[in-house]
C-alpha atoms as an extended CHARMM CRD file, in Angstrom:
* protein
*
       225  EXT
         1         1  UNK       CA            -10.5840000000       27.3430000000      -55.1960000000  PROA      1               0.0000000000
         2         2  UNK       CA             -8.8530000000       29.5190000000      -52.6120000000  PROA      2               0.0000000000
         3         3  UNK       CA             -6.9400000000       32.7960000000      -52.7820000000  PROA      3               0.0000000000
         4         4  UNK       CA             -5.7470000000       34.1520000000      -56.1140000000  PROA      4               0.0000000000
         5         5  UNK       CA             -2.1010000000       33.3700000000      -57.0010000000  PROA      5               0.0000000000
         6         6  UNK       CA              0.3570000000       36.1930000000      -57.5180000000  PROA      6               0.0000000000
         7         7  UNK       CA              2.0090000000       36.6410000000      -60.9170000000  PROA      7               0.0000000000
         8         8  UNK       CA              5.3880000000       35.7010000000      -59.4140000000  PROA      8               0.0000000000
         9         9  UNK       CA              3.9940000000       32.2920000000      -58.5000000000  PROA      9               0.0000000000
        10        10  UNK       CA              3.7770000000       31.1530000000      -62.1240000000  PROA      10              0.0000000000
        11        11  UNK       CA              5.2890000000       33.6540000000      -64.5520000000  PROA      11              0.0000000000
        12        12  UNK       CA              8.4560000000       31.5480000000      -65.1550000000  PROA      12              0.0000000000
        13        13  UNK       CA              6.5230000000       28.5060000000      -66.4270000000  PROA      13              0.0000000000
        14        14  UNK       CA              7.0950000000       28.0570000000      -70.1520000000  PROA      14              0.0000000000
        15        15  UNK       CA              3.5720000000       29.1270000000      -71.1690000000  PROA      15              0.0000000000
        16        16  UNK       CA              3.7560000000       32.4050000000      -69.2840000000  PROA      16              0.0000000000
        17        17  UNK       CA              7.3620000000       33.5910000000      -69.3210000000  PROA      17              0.0000000000
        18        18  UNK       CA              6.9890000000       35.8450000000      -72.3950000000  PROA      18              0.0000000000
        19        19  UNK       CA              3.6210000000       37.3830000000      -71.5270000000  PROA      19              0.0000000000
        20        20  UNK       CA              3.2390000000       40.9660000000      -70.3410000000  PROA      20              0.0000000000
        21        21  UNK       CA              2.0690000000       41.7970000000      -66.8390000000  PROA      21              0.0000000000
        22        22  UNK       CA             -1.4110000000       42.8540000000      -67.9510000000  PROA      22              0.0000000000
        23        23  UNK       CA             -2.0680000000       39.4730000000      -69.5260000000  PROA      23              0.0000000000
        24        24  UNK       CA             -0.5040000000       37.6530000000      -66.5810000000  PROA      24              0.0000000000
        25        25  UNK       CA             -2.7830000000       39.5570000000      -64.2060000000  PROA      25              0.0000000000
        26        26  UNK       CA             -5.8250000000       38.4330000000      -66.2190000000  PROA      26              0.0000000000
        27        27  UNK       CA             -4.6450000000       34.8160000000      -66.0310000000  PROA      27              0.0000000000
        28        28  UNK       CA             -3.9900000000       35.1040000000      -62.2860000000  PROA      28              0.0000000000
        29        29  UNK       CA             -7.4690000000       36.4920000000      -61.7070000000  PROA      29              0.0000000000
        30        30  UNK       CA             -8.9570000000       33.3170000000      -63.2180000000  PROA      30              0.0000000000
        31        31  UNK       CA             -6.5990000000       30.9470000000      -61.3710000000  PROA      31              0.0000000000
        32        32  UNK       CA             -6.5620000000       29.5470000000      -57.8480000000  PROA      32              0.0000000000
        33        33  UNK       CA             -4.6840000000       27.3610000000      -55.3900000000  PROA      33              0.0000000000
        34        34  UNK       CA             -5.4170000000       23.6680000000      -54.7960000000  PROA      34              0.0000000000
        35        35  UNK       CA             -3.9650000000       21.6700000000      -51.9150000000  PROA      35              0.0000000000
        36        36  UNK       CA             -3.9300000000       17.8620000000      -51.9290000000  PROA      36              0.0000000000
        37        37  UNK       CA             -3.0570000000       15.3130000000      -49.2810000000  PROA      37              0.0000000000
        38        38  UNK       CA             -0.8180000000       12.3430000000      -50.1060000000  PROA      38              0.0000000000
        39        39  UNK       CA             -2.8200000000        9.8580000000      -52.1690000000  PROA      39              0.0000000000
        40        40  UNK       CA             -5.6460000000       12.3100000000      -52.9060000000  PROA      40              0.0000000000
        41        41  UNK       CA             -7.0580000000       12.1910000000      -56.4490000000  PROA      41              0.0000000000
        42        42  UNK       CA             -7.1220000000       15.4510000000      -58.4110000000  PROA      42              0.0000000000
        43        43  UNK       CA             -9.0690000000       14.1420000000      -61.3960000000  PROA      43              0.0000000000
        44        44  UNK       CA             -9.9470000000       10.8580000000      -63.0890000000  PROA      44              0.0000000000
        45        45  UNK       CA             -9.7720000000        9.8800000000      -66.7360000000  PROA      45              0.0000000000
        46        46  UNK       CA            -12.7130000000       11.2890000000      -68.7240000000  PROA      46              0.0000000000
        47        47  UNK       CA            -13.5810000000       13.8490000000      -66.0480000000  PROA      47              0.0000000000
        48        48  UNK       CA            -14.4860000000       17.2610000000      -67.5380000000  PROA      48              0.0000000000
        49        49  UNK       CA            -11.2030000000       19.0970000000      -68.1260000000  PROA      49              0.0000000000
        50        50  UNK       CA            -11.8990000000       22.5700000000      -66.8330000000  PROA      50              0.0000000000
        51        51  UNK       CA             -8.4160000000       23.2460000000      -65.4170000000  PROA      51              0.0000000000
        52        52  UNK       CA             -4.7330000000       22.6550000000      -66.0700000000  PROA      52              0.0000000000
        53        53  UNK       CA             -2.1540000000       22.8420000000      -63.3140000000  PROA      53              0.0000000000
        54        54  UNK       CA              1.2840000000       23.9510000000      -62.1360000000  PROA      54              0.0000000000
        55        55  UNK       CA              2.9760000000       22.0790000000      -59.2800000000  PROA      55              0.0000000000
        56        56  UNK       CA              4.3910000000       24.4900000000      -56.7130000000  PROA      56              0.0000000000
        57        57  UNK       CA              5.3610000000       21.9250000000      -54.0760000000  PROA      57              0.0000000000
        58        58  UNK       CA              5.0760000000       18.1640000000      -53.9530000000  PROA      58              0.0000000000
        59        59  UNK       CA              4.7380000000       15.5660000000      -56.7150000000  PROA      59              0.0000000000
        60        60  UNK       CA              1.8270000000       14.4690000000      -58.8940000000  PROA      60              0.0000000000
        61        61  UNK       CA              1.3770000000       11.0380000000      -60.4580000000  PROA      61              0.0000000000
        62        62  UNK       CA             -0.2710000000       10.7060000000      -63.8830000000  PROA      62              0.0000000000
        63        63  UNK       CA             -1.4420000000        7.1710000000      -64.5920000000  PROA      63              0.0000000000
        64        64  UNK       CA             -3.8350000000        4.8250000000      -66.3870000000  PROA      64              0.0000000000
        65        65  UNK       CA             -5.7250000000        1.8400000000      -65.0320000000  PROA      65              0.0000000000
        66        66  UNK       CA             -5.9690000000       -1.4920000000      -66.8560000000  PROA      66              0.0000000000
        67        67  UNK       CA             -9.2990000000       -3.3110000000      -66.9740000000  PROA      67              0.0000000000
        68        68  UNK       CA             -8.1920000000       -5.5800000000      -64.1330000000  PROA      68              0.0000000000
        69        69  UNK       CA             -7.3260000000       -2.5120000000      -62.0540000000  PROA      69              0.0000000000
        70        70  UNK       CA             -3.5570000000       -2.5910000000      -62.5090000000  PROA      70              0.0000000000
        71        71  UNK       CA             -2.0200000000        0.8660000000      -62.3920000000  PROA      71              0.0000000000
        72        72  UNK       CA              0.4730000000        2.0300000000      -65.0240000000  PROA      72              0.0000000000
        73        73  UNK       CA              2.3080000000        5.2340000000      -64.1370000000  PROA      73              0.0000000000
        74        74  UNK       CA              2.9630000000        7.4600000000      -67.1430000000  PROA      74              0.0000000000
        75        75  UNK       CA              4.6880000000       10.4310000000      -65.5470000000  PROA      75              0.0000000000
        76        76  UNK       CA              5.7300000000       11.9370000000      -62.2380000000  PROA      76              0.0000000000
        77        77  UNK       CA              5.3120000000       15.7160000000      -62.2680000000  PROA      77              0.0000000000
        78        78  UNK       CA              7.4390000000       17.7320000000      -59.8710000000  PROA      78              0.0000000000
        79        79  UNK       CA              7.6170000000       21.3290000000      -58.7140000000  PROA      79              0.0000000000
        80        80  UNK       CA              7.4040000000       24.1890000000      -61.2270000000  PROA      80              0.0000000000
        81        81  UNK       CA              6.1000000000       21.8740000000      -63.9620000000  PROA      81              0.0000000000
        82        82  UNK       CA              2.7880000000       22.1940000000      -65.7860000000  PROA      82              0.0000000000
        83        83  UNK       CA              0.4930000000       19.2750000000      -66.5630000000  PROA      83              0.0000000000
        84        84  UNK       CA             -2.9020000000       18.6380000000      -68.2080000000  PROA      84              0.0000000000
        85        85  UNK       CA             -2.5780000000       21.6790000000      -70.4870000000  PROA      85              0.0000000000
        86        86  UNK       CA             -3.3140000000       19.4360000000      -73.4940000000  PROA      86              0.0000000000
        87        87  UNK       CA             -6.8830000000       19.0640000000      -72.1870000000  PROA      87              0.0000000000
        88        88  UNK       CA             -7.6680000000       22.2940000000      -74.0500000000  PROA      88              0.0000000000
        89        89  UNK       CA             -7.3550000000       20.3830000000      -77.3350000000  PROA      89              0.0000000000
        90        90  UNK       CA             -8.7470000000       16.9880000000      -76.3370000000  PROA      90              0.0000000000
        91        91  UNK       CA            -12.4640000000       17.5870000000      -76.2420000000  PROA      91              0.0000000000
        92        92  UNK       CA            -12.4530000000       18.9110000000      -72.7140000000  PROA      92              0.0000000000
        93        93  UNK       CA            -11.8350000000       15.5530000000      -71.0050000000  PROA      93              0.0000000000
        94        94  UNK       CA             -8.7940000000       14.4110000000      -69.0630000000  PROA      94              0.0000000000
        95        95  UNK       CA             -6.9680000000       11.5390000000      -70.7750000000  PROA      95              0.0000000000
        96        96  UNK       CA             -5.3950000000       10.1280000000      -67.5870000000  PROA      96              0.0000000000
        97        97  UNK       CA             -5.8820000000        9.9260000000      -63.8220000000  PROA      97              0.0000000000
        98        98  UNK       CA             -3.9360000000       12.2980000000      -61.5550000000  PROA      98              0.0000000000
        99        99  UNK       CA             -3.1900000000       11.9030000000      -57.8420000000  PROA      99              0.0000000000
       100       100  UNK       CA             -0.7650000000       13.4090000000      -55.3300000000  PROA      100             0.0000000000
       101       101  UNK       CA              2.1530000000       11.2470000000      -54.2360000000  PROA      101             0.0000000000
       102       102  UNK       CA              2.7750000000       13.4890000000      -51.2230000000  PROA      102             0.0000000000
       103       103  UNK       CA              1.2160000000       16.6610000000      -49.8060000000  PROA      103             0.0000000000
       104       104  UNK       CA              1.0880000000       18.8480000000      -52.8990000000  PROA      104             0.0000000000
       105       105  UNK       CA              0.1960000000       22.4680000000      -53.6550000000  PROA      105             0.0000000000
       106       106  UNK       CA             -0.9800000000       23.3800000000      -57.1470000000  PROA      106             0.0000000000
       107       107  UNK       CA             -2.0580000000       26.4230000000      -59.1080000000  PROA      107             0.0000000000
       108       108  UNK       CA             -5.1320000000       25.6300000000      -61.2150000000  PROA      108             0.0000000000
       109       109  UNK       CA             -5.6060000000       27.6190000000      -64.4430000000  PROA      109             0.0000000000
       110       110  UNK       CA             -8.8990000000       28.0960000000      -66.2550000000  PROA      110             0.0000000000
       111       111  UNK       CA             -8.5190000000       26.0740000000      -69.4810000000  PROA      111             0.0000000000
       112       112  UNK       CA            -11.3860000000       27.7770000000      -71.3650000000  PROA      112             0.0000000000
       113       113  UNK       CA            -10.0490000000       31.2480000000      -70.5810000000  PROA      113             0.0000000000
       114       114  UNK       CA             -6.5420000000       30.2790000000      -71.6630000000  PROA      114             0.0000000000
       115       115  UNK       CA             -7.9020000000       28.8050000000      -74.8980000000  PROA      115             0.0000000000
       116       116  UNK       CA             -9.4350000000       32.1730000000      -75.6770000000  PROA      116             0.0000000000
       117       117  UNK       CA             -6.0230000000       33.7650000000      -75.1480000000  PROA      117             0.0000000000
       118       118  UNK       CA             -4.4490000000       31.2720000000      -77.5520000000  PROA      118             0.0000000000
       119       119  UNK       CA             -6.9040000000       32.2360000000      -80.2780000000  PROA      119             0.0000000000
       120       120  UNK       CA             -5.5820000000       35.7950000000      -80.2220000000  PROA      120             0.0000000000
       121       121  UNK       CA             -1.8890000000       35.2560000000      -79.4230000000  PROA      121             0.0000000000
       122       122  UNK       CA              0.3200000000       33.5360000000      -82.0010000000  PROA      122             0.0000000000
       123       123  UNK       CA              3.4290000000       33.5600000000      -79.7650000000  PROA      123             0.0000000000
       124       124  UNK       CA              1.5280000000       31.7690000000      -77.0340000000  PROA      124             0.0000000000
       125       125  UNK       CA              0.3450000000       29.1580000000      -79.5450000000  PROA      125             0.0000000000
       126       126  UNK       CA              3.9120000000       28.5750000000      -80.6920000000  PROA      126             0.0000000000
       127       127  UNK       CA              5.1310000000       28.1500000000      -77.1010000000  PROA      127             0.0000000000
       128       128  UNK       CA              2.4780000000       25.5260000000      -76.4500000000  PROA      128             0.0000000000
       129       129  UNK       CA              3.1910000000       23.7900000000      -79.7580000000  PROA      129             0.0000000000
       130       130  UNK       CA              6.9050000000       23.6480000000      -78.9270000000  PROA      130             0.0000000000
       131       131  UNK       CA              6.2110000000       22.0690000000      -75.5550000000  PROA      131             0.0000000000
       132       132  UNK       CA              3.8510000000       19.4970000000      -77.0250000000  PROA      132             0.0000000000
       133       133  UNK       CA              6.4460000000       18.6470000000      -79.6620000000  PROA      133             0.0000000000
       134       134  UNK       CA              8.9690000000       18.0360000000      -76.8830000000  PROA      134             0.0000000000
       135       135  UNK       CA              6.4500000000       15.8030000000      -75.1310000000  PROA      135             0.0000000000
       136       136  UNK       CA              5.8740000000       13.7730000000      -78.3140000000  PROA      136             0.0000000000
       137       137  UNK       CA              9.6250000000       13.3580000000      -78.7260000000  PROA      137             0.0000000000
       138       138  UNK       CA              9.8490000000       12.2660000000      -75.0970000000  PROA      138             0.0000000000
       139       139  UNK       CA              7.1150000000        9.6710000000      -75.6260000000  PROA      139             0.0000000000
       140       140  UNK       CA              8.8560000000        8.2800000000      -78.7120000000  PROA      140             0.0000000000
       141       141  UNK       CA             12.0790000000        8.0180000000      -76.6890000000  PROA      141             0.0000000000
       142       142  UNK       CA             10.1270000000        6.2800000000      -73.9330000000  PROA      142             0.0000000000
       143       143  UNK       CA              8.7380000000        3.7140000000      -76.3970000000  PROA      143             0.0000000000
       144       144  UNK       CA             12.2600000000        3.0050000000      -77.6520000000  PROA      144             0.0000000000
       145       145  UNK       CA             13.4930000000        2.6600000000      -74.0830000000  PROA      145             0.0000000000
       146       146  UNK       CA             10.7380000000        0.2530000000      -73.0790000000  PROA      146             0.0000000000
       147       147  UNK       CA             11.1780000000       -1.8050000000      -76.2390000000  PROA      147             0.0000000000
       148       148  UNK       CA             14.9400000000       -1.9890000000      -76.6260000000  PROA      148             0.0000000000
       149       149  UNK       CA             16.4250000000       -1.7420000000      -73.1300000000  PROA      149             0.0000000000
       150       150  UNK       CA             16.5120000000       -4.2450000000      -70.2990000000  PROA      150             0.0000000000
       151       151  UNK       CA             14.7910000000       -3.4860000000      -67.0240000000  PROA      151             0.0000000000
       152       152  UNK       CA             18.1640000000       -2.9410000000      -65.4120000000  PROA      152             0.0000000000
       153       153  UNK       CA             19.2080000000       -0.4200000000      -68.0590000000  PROA      153             0.0000000000
       154       154  UNK       CA             15.9220000000        1.4640000000      -67.6420000000  PROA      154             0.0000000000
       155       155  UNK       CA             16.3190000000        1.6860000000      -63.8860000000  PROA      155             0.0000000000
       156       156  UNK       CA             19.9670000000        2.7330000000      -64.0930000000  PROA      156             0.0000000000
       157       157  UNK       CA             19.1680000000        5.5160000000      -66.5660000000  PROA      157             0.0000000000
       158       158  UNK       CA             16.3270000000        6.6560000000      -64.3330000000  PROA      158             0.0000000000
       159       159  UNK       CA             18.6010000000        6.6580000000      -61.2940000000  PROA      159             0.0000000000
       160       160  UNK       CA             21.3300000000        8.6210000000      -63.0770000000  PROA      160             0.0000000000
       161       161  UNK       CA             18.7820000000       11.2250000000      -64.1890000000  PROA      161             0.0000000000
       162       162  UNK       CA             17.6300000000       12.0140000000      -60.6310000000  PROA      162             0.0000000000
       163       163  UNK       CA             18.9630000000       14.9840000000      -58.6400000000  PROA      163             0.0000000000
       164       164  UNK       CA             21.7350000000       13.7840000000      -56.3590000000  PROA      164             0.0000000000
       165       165  UNK       CA             23.9120000000       14.9810000000      -53.5100000000  PROA      165             0.0000000000
       166       166  UNK       CA             27.5470000000       14.2850000000      -54.3070000000  PROA      166             0.0000000000
       167       167  UNK       CA             29.6660000000       13.1350000000      -51.3830000000  PROA      167             0.0000000000
       168       168  UNK       CA             33.2830000000       11.9560000000      -51.7800000000  PROA      168             0.0000000000
       169       169  UNK       CA             32.8020000000       10.4390000000      -55.2100000000  PROA      169             0.0000000000
       170       170  UNK       CA             29.3930000000        8.9400000000      -54.4390000000  PROA      170             0.0000000000
       171       171  UNK       CA             25.8950000000       10.1470000000      -55.3620000000  PROA      171             0.0000000000
       172       172  UNK       CA             23.0330000000       10.0820000000      -52.8470000000  PROA      172             0.0000000000
       173       173  UNK       CA             19.6110000000        9.9490000000      -54.5080000000  PROA      173             0.0000000000
       174       174  UNK       CA             16.3040000000       10.3210000000      -52.6680000000  PROA      174             0.0000000000
       175       175  UNK       CA             13.7200000000        8.5370000000      -54.7850000000  PROA      175             0.0000000000
       176       176  UNK       CA             10.7320000000       10.8240000000      -55.5180000000  PROA      176             0.0000000000
       177       177  UNK       CA              8.2120000000        7.9810000000      -55.2320000000  PROA      177             0.0000000000
       178       178  UNK       CA              7.7890000000        4.4890000000      -53.8440000000  PROA      178             0.0000000000
       179       179  UNK       CA              9.6520000000        1.6390000000      -55.5020000000  PROA      179             0.0000000000
       180       180  UNK       CA              6.3130000000        0.2190000000      -56.6620000000  PROA      180             0.0000000000
       181       181  UNK       CA              5.4500000000        3.4840000000      -58.4260000000  PROA      181             0.0000000000
       182       182  UNK       CA              8.8960000000        3.7250000000      -60.0170000000  PROA      182             0.0000000000
       183       183  UNK       CA              8.6340000000        0.1150000000      -61.2260000000  PROA      183             0.0000000000
       184       184  UNK       CA              5.3290000000        0.9630000000      -62.9070000000  PROA      184             0.0000000000
       185       185  UNK       CA              6.8700000000        4.0610000000      -64.4920000000  PROA      185             0.0000000000
       186       186  UNK       CA              9.7070000000        1.9340000000      -65.9030000000  PROA      186             0.0000000000
       187       187  UNK       CA              7.4210000000       -0.8160000000      -67.1940000000  PROA      187             0.0000000000
       188       188  UNK       CA              8.7160000000       -3.5340000000      -64.8700000000  PROA      188             0.0000000000
       189       189  UNK       CA              7.2160000000       -5.3900000000      -61.9240000000  PROA      189             0.0000000000
       190       190  UNK       CA              8.0900000000       -4.4900000000      -58.3160000000  PROA      190             0.0000000000
       191       191  UNK       CA              9.6530000000       -7.9490000000      -57.9890000000  PROA      191             0.0000000000
       192       192  UNK       CA             11.9230000000       -7.2820000000      -60.9670000000  PROA      192             0.0000000000
       193       193  UNK       CA             12.9810000000       -3.9430000000      -59.4760000000  PROA      193             0.0000000000
       194       194  UNK       CA             13.7750000000       -5.6640000000      -56.1670000000  PROA      194             0.0000000000
       195       195  UNK       CA             15.9920000000       -8.1600000000      -57.9880000000  PROA      195             0.0000000000
       196       196  UNK       CA             17.7660000000       -5.3540000000      -59.8440000000  PROA      196             0.0000000000
       197       197  UNK       CA             18.4140000000       -3.4860000000      -56.5910000000  PROA      197             0.0000000000
       198       198  UNK       CA             19.6820000000       -6.6490000000      -54.8990000000  PROA      198             0.0000000000
       199       199  UNK       CA             22.0090000000       -7.4460000000      -57.8000000000  PROA      199             0.0000000000
       200       200  UNK       CA             23.4830000000       -3.9380000000      -57.9060000000  PROA      200             0.0000000000
       201       201  UNK       CA             23.8590000000       -3.9380000000      -54.1340000000  PROA      201             0.0000000000
       202       202  UNK       CA             25.6070000000       -7.3400000000      -54.1380000000  PROA      202             0.0000000000
       203       203  UNK       CA             27.9920000000       -6.0370000000      -56.8100000000  PROA      203             0.0000000000
       204       204  UNK       CA             28.9030000000       -3.1320000000      -54.5280000000  PROA      204             0.0000000000
       205       205  UNK       CA             27.5300000000       -0.5640000000      -56.9850000000  PROA      205             0.0000000000
       206       206  UNK       CA             24.8040000000        0.8780000000      -54.7700000000  PROA      206             0.0000000000
       207       207  UNK       CA             23.6650000000        0.9590000000      -51.1650000000  PROA      207             0.0000000000
       208       208  UNK       CA             19.9230000000        0.9740000000      -50.4570000000  PROA      208             0.0000000000
       209       209  UNK       CA             18.4410000000        2.6510000000      -47.3830000000  PROA      209             0.0000000000
       210       210  UNK       CA             14.6270000000        2.6870000000      -47.6560000000  PROA      210             0.0000000000
       211       211  UNK       CA             13.8550000000        5.3350000000      -50.3220000000  PROA      211             0.0000000000
       212       212  UNK       CA             17.4440000000        6.5930000000      -50.4550000000  PROA      212             0.0000000000
       213       213  UNK       CA             20.0200000000        5.0470000000      -52.7860000000  PROA      213             0.0000000000
       214       214  UNK       CA             23.7210000000        5.7890000000      -52.4790000000  PROA      214             0.0000000000
       215       215  UNK       CA             25.5640000000        5.2050000000      -55.7420000000  PROA      215             0.0000000000
       216       216  UNK       CA             28.9640000000        3.9540000000      -54.6380000000  PROA      216             0.0000000000
       217       217  UNK       CA             30.3340000000        3.4250000000      -58.1580000000  PROA      217             0.0000000000
       218       218  UNK       CA             28.8310000000        5.9590000000      -60.5820000000  PROA      218             0.0000000000
       219       219  UNK       CA             31.1070000000        4.7980000000      -63.4160000000  PROA      219             0.0000000000
       220       220  UNK       CA             29.8000000000        1.2590000000      -63.0890000000  PROA      220             0.0000000000
       221       221  UNK       CA             26.2170000000        2.5340000000      -63.4200000000  PROA      221             0.0000000000
       222       222  UNK       CA             27.1640000000        4.5550000000      -66.4940000000  PROA      222             0.0000000000
       223       223  UNK       CA             28.6090000000        1.4410000000      -68.1400000000  PROA      223             0.0000000000
       224       224  UNK       CA             25.3970000000       -0.4680000000      -67.4790000000  PROA      224             0.0000000000
       225       225  UNK       CA             23.2500000000        2.2890000000      -68.9990000000  PROA      225             0.0000000000
């Protein structure tokens, strides 16, 4: 762990935004920076869960591995988002693997210290409970999406949800991860994603340039979704 973060580096995250400066200073004193290279593993499933994290720059990948070694991506975590905070209630072990998709800078928070704070702060408990409830709702939605929607519909919804630069009626999207990673996140094979991209491109709906996709007909994508 390197230099201590400043309060301003994390106070707007949902767990901290309503805490007073004295409490924030105590949390900062027990926190530290972590820097990861692209592809570097932060923790593995079942590792002791001593820390939870806030992404300041970069992107983290949370994933599971099948017995045959196949990777299934569960979530991509971007800047200013927390992850692994549930480790405080899961027996002190991480439930997934986590690795950096690109050079990534994190703030690591002491899980045991924060758990002590929760025991004496009802508002903090409610904030964490609200976030976990949102995550459960998101997972239920994800199950519905994987079960009921086609691969094309899943990809189109994912594409429409990404930040985009709007230029003359088009939307330019820079994918936050490789196509293989996105395929895993959407529960489809890379080959299926390639076919979806080719079909949409042949229909004149999108233009694909490496990891950048230009949506030429946003209304057509909306109809598909």
